[in-house]
N, C-alpha and C positions, 0 to 999 in steps of 0.2 A: 246296441245290442241288450237287451234286459238283461238282469243277472241269472233267470232261470235258464233262458237261451245259452248265457255262455258258459252256465254249468253242463247243459246238456252237449255242446259242442266240444270240451274239453272230455268230457266221458266217452263220446262218440270216438274221438282220437286215439284214446286209448284200448280202443278197441276195434280199430280200423274201419271205421265207418266215415262216410262223408258228413262232416259236422253240420251241413246246412240241412242234410236229409234229417238226421238226428233231431235237428232245434224245429222241425217241421216247417222250414221254410219250404217255398215251391220248387218244383223242377220243372224248367220248359225244354223242351227238346223242339230242334228244327230241322225238319228231312228236308233240304236242298230248297229251292222256292215254291215246295209244292204243298208243305203241310207242316202245320205247330201244334204241339201237345202240352199240356199244363197238368200238373197234379201238386199239390190239392187245387182244389179254387173256391170260391167264395160266391159265385152266382155270375151271370151274365148281365150286363149292363146295357150293352147296346149290340145289335146284330144287323147290320145289312151285307147289301153285295159287296162292299167296299172298305167296311170297317168292322170288326167285331173287338168289343171291349170284355173283359172278366176282372172280376175282382179277386184280390186275393190276400194274403197275411200283410206281404209288404208292398200293397199298393194295386192300382192299376197296369193292366197289361192290354194293350192294345194291337191287334195285327191289323195292319193296312193292305189290298191288295185288289185284286178283281175276281169276279167269280165266286167269292168268298160263301163256305158253306160251312154247316157246323156236321163233319163229318159223324162225333160220336159226343154223346153228351153224358154222364152220370154223375152221381155225388161225390166224385172223387176226381174225374178226369175229363177234361174237354178236349177234342181233335178240330183242328180249323182246317180246311182244305180249300184249295184253289191256288190262284197266281199270288204268292206272298210277295210284296216290295218292301216292306217295314215292320218290326215289330216294335215298340215302345213302350218302356217301362216308367212308370210313374210313380214314385213313391208317395208316401202316406198310408201306409196298410193301419191294422188294428193290433197288429202283433207284435 
């Protein structure tokens, strides 16, 4: 974690904010095996019915499953729906 993120995390702790949120790290929410949402994101990398990959500040997030669709997507948030079998995180982001 770089120095700026460390400082943000320390300040967030003092005011009872989750440190990852204050540092601008992505939040990933999985609802059962049917839906995954992430915000913020840095763009779609791959999109098929079996695999959706999204770039983020901490690396690539890939959702695998069947019948996958992008339910919602804007500049901040993406929601993938279908039958999820795995969510994979690959480090190496730009932040």
